[in-house]
N, C-alpha and C positions, 0 to 999 in steps of 0.2 A: 504494500500500500504506500502511495506517495506521501511524503512527509511535508508538513507545513508548520510554521512557527506563528504563534499568536501573541501579540502584545496588547493587553487590554487593561481595564481598570476604570475607576470613576473619572469623571471630568476633572481637568486641571491637574493631572498627576504626571504629565510629561510623556505620554505615550508616543506622540509624534517625534520628539527629540530622540528618545531611546530607540525607536524603530529605525530612524535614519542612521544612527550610529551603528546599529546591529547590521543593517543592510550593507553599509560600507565595508564592515569587517568580513561579512560572510559572502559578499557578492550576491546580494539579494535585491528583490524589488518589492515595493510595498503595495498591498491591496487594502484600500480603505474599507473599514466596516463601520461606517457612520451613516445613519439614516438621513442626516441633513446635509452632509458634505456632497451628496449626489446631486444637489441642486446648484445650477449655475446662478451667478449673481448674488449668492449668499455666502460671502467669504469671511467677513469679520465676526459675525455672530455665531458661525459654526467652527471658528478657530481652525480654518483650513491651513495646511502647510503653505508656506509662501511660494511664490513662483521660483525664487532662488533655490529653495529646498527641493522643489520638484525637478529642477534642472539638474541637481546633483545626483539624485536617486530617482529612478522611474517610479511614478505613483499611478495607481489605477483606481477606478471606481470613484473618481472625483469629477464634478461637473459633467454628470451623465445626462441629466434632463433639465428642462426648464421648470421654474417653480410653479408654473400653472398646472403641471401634470401631476396626476395621482401616481404615487409610487408605492410599491409593496415589497415585502421580503421575497416573494416569488420572482418578481422582476429582477431584484438584486441578484439572487442566486442564478437565474437564467443567464445573466451577463457575466457574473463573477467567475463561475466555474470554468468557462473557456479561457478566461484570463489567467487563472491559476494554473490550468493545464498547460498553457502556452509558456508560462514562466518556467515550469518544470521541464518541459520539452527542450528548452534552450540551456538547460544545465544550471539555472539560477535557483535561488531559494525564495519561495513565496513567504512573505512576512505579512500576516494579516494584522492590521493595526486599527483599533477603534474600540468604542465603548458600547455599541449597540449589540447587546448579547444575543438577541433573536437572530440578527443577521449572521453573526459569527457561528452560532450553533447550527443554523439552517444550512450554511455553506459547508460546514464540516460533516454534518450528520448524514447528508444525502437523503433527507426526508422528501416525501412526495408533497405536492401542492395541489390544492383544488384548482379547477380551471380559473383563468383570469376572469375578472368581473365582466359581465355582459351589460353594457350601459343601459340598454332598453329594458331588459328584464329587471335589473336592479331598481330602476326608476319605477317600474310597474309595481314591484313588490313593496317598495317604500310607500307608494301611494296607497296600496292595499292595507299596509300596516296602519297608516294614518286613518284610514276609513273604518276598518273593523276593530282596530285596537290590538295591543300586544297579547292580551289574554286569548283572544280568539285565534290569532295567528299561531300562538304557541300550542293551542289545542290541535290545530291542523298539523303542526310539526310532530306532535306526539303520536299521531297515527302511523307515521312511517319512521320516525327517529326518536323513540321514547328516551333513549339514553341522553341525547343532547337536550331534549326538552326538559329533562329532569334537573339539569344543572343551569339552565338559562332562566333569567328573570324576564317577565313580560315587558318590563320597562327598558330592557337592553335591546333597543331597536336594531342597532347595527348587527349584533350577533344573531338575533332571531331571524332577521331578513337574510343574512348570509347563509344560515343553515338551511332555510327553505330553498334558497337559490341553488345551492349545491345539489340538492336532491332533484330539482326540476331540470337542471342542466345535465346531470350525469346518471340519474336513477339510483345513485348510491347515497347513503347517509353520511353525514359528517363523522359520525362515530366509526363507520367502516373505513373512511378515509384515514382517520387518526390511527386505527389499528394497523392498517397497511403501512403507514409511515414508520411505526415503531419496529416493524419487521425488516426494514431496509438497513443493510450494513453501512457503517460510516464510509464517507467518500474519501476522507483523508485521515492520516495518522497525525494528530495535532499535538504539539507541545505548547501548553498555555502558561504564559507568564503574566501576572497581574501586578499592577503598581498601586501603592497606597501610601499613606503617611502613618507613622507610628502613633501619632496623636490626632484624633479626629478634629480637634480645633485647628490644627495646622492645615488640614485639608480644607476646612471651611474658610479659613483666612485666605488661602490660596485662591479659592473660588471667588471670594469677594473682590480680591485684587484683580483677578482676571476680568471680571465684569467692568471694573473701573478702567482697565487698560483698553478694553473693547470700545468703550465710550470715547476715550481719547483718540482712538484710531479712526473714529468716524462711524460708529455703529448706527447712531441715530440718522445720519445722512444716508447710509445704506438702506435703512428701512424706508425712508422717504422716497428713494429711487424706486424701490419695489412697488410702492403705492402708485407712483406715476406710471409704472408699467402696467397697472391695472389689477394688481394683486389685491385681494380682499380677505376678510376673515374666513370666508368659506373655503379658501384654498388650504389644503393640508399643510403645506410648507409654512404658512403663516401662523400655524398653531405651535410652532417650535418655540422652546423657551427663549425668551429675549425678543424675538420678532413680534410675538403677540403684544408684548408690553410696549415696544417701540412704535408699533403701528397705532396702538390706542393712544399713545402720547402724541404722535404726529396728527392724529385726528381730533385732538383736544378732548379725548375721553378720559385721560388720566394725566395727573401731574408727573413731571419728569422724575422728581424724587421718589414718588410712590412707585413709578415704573421700575426704577433702578432697584429699589428694595425688593420688589416682587421678583425680579429676575434673579437676584441673589438667593432669595428664599427658595424659589422653585429649583434653582441649580443645586442647592444644598440637598433638597429633598430627592432630586434625581440621583445625585451621587450616592445617597443612602440606599436607594433602590438598586443601583448598580452593584454595590457591595453585597447586598443581600443575595442578589442573583448569583454572583461569583462564589460566595462562600458555601453555596449548596454543592459545589463541585469539589471532589477530593483530589482531583488531578491537577489543580492549579498550583503553580510555584509562585510565591509572593516575594516582592521586593518592597520593603517599607522604608520610605525616606524619613529623615528627621525633619527639621523645619524647612529645609531647602533641598531639592533633588540634587544628588551627586551622580551625574550621569556617567562619569568614568567608572565609578564604583559599580553602578548599575549595569554597565556594559560587561564588566568583569564577572559579576555574579551571574548575569544571563548566560554568558559564554560557558561558565562552569556548569550551570544547570544543564545546558544543551550537550556538553561533552559527556557528562556523567550518564545522560540518558541515551547516548549514542546517536544524537541527531546531527552532530557535526564531527 
């Protein structure tokens, strides 16, 4: 099985910097696993690698689609798998760098995906849900997919509609799809390295300072440009942490100070969720920074981890 290296961890832990250093040392190329860095014109708020950094080391899965487009984990995997395979075929090392756990695990696990959304059917089912209500639509779902119906709430419109949609498109239940996915063997043999801070307050301080840095770099101006392009709250990309607040501030719906505090709070909450996700896995090797990341030390530890596991 082909090997890949994963550099992950919560936001603001230095994944990009360590990934680039490791890629230089190992002759690798970076595959981004960030659900927001796929969008063009969203640079500052997603903390994308700079143009200079991308010129030094090849980066993939960045600036893939316009922010008007809906994007999903299945679309990500569909494009990322050929990218990873091409890197391997050229004798290079794929280094998956990012904090979107669902993207990382879906790329590695080789799981199956339900068919891509069919816009017309989705719209029809959404209207049907609004007309008959979640309880009645859930009752319909229960007739052919009782397992999914048992765990869904009638107010969870998105998932109820999606479960009905899958059955109407394929004739198979969401439950059957999930069971099939579990039986699929992993696509890659992955070595996972996660970054964190030894003290949670150091992580939170780093997050707060990163938000301040983004604002100094022109985050608010970037959000206003997106508004001028026609982006609105209904676009998925604009629900990203930071962009939502900057858009509301630009529209006069929120004071700047309140927006900044909201970004910091939501970013800290997101980092906590990322850590919870990662700590469920027993195969993750951790690197914990003190107050400030020591990337030379981190590179040394990463290399030792990989050598001991036979990955390099």
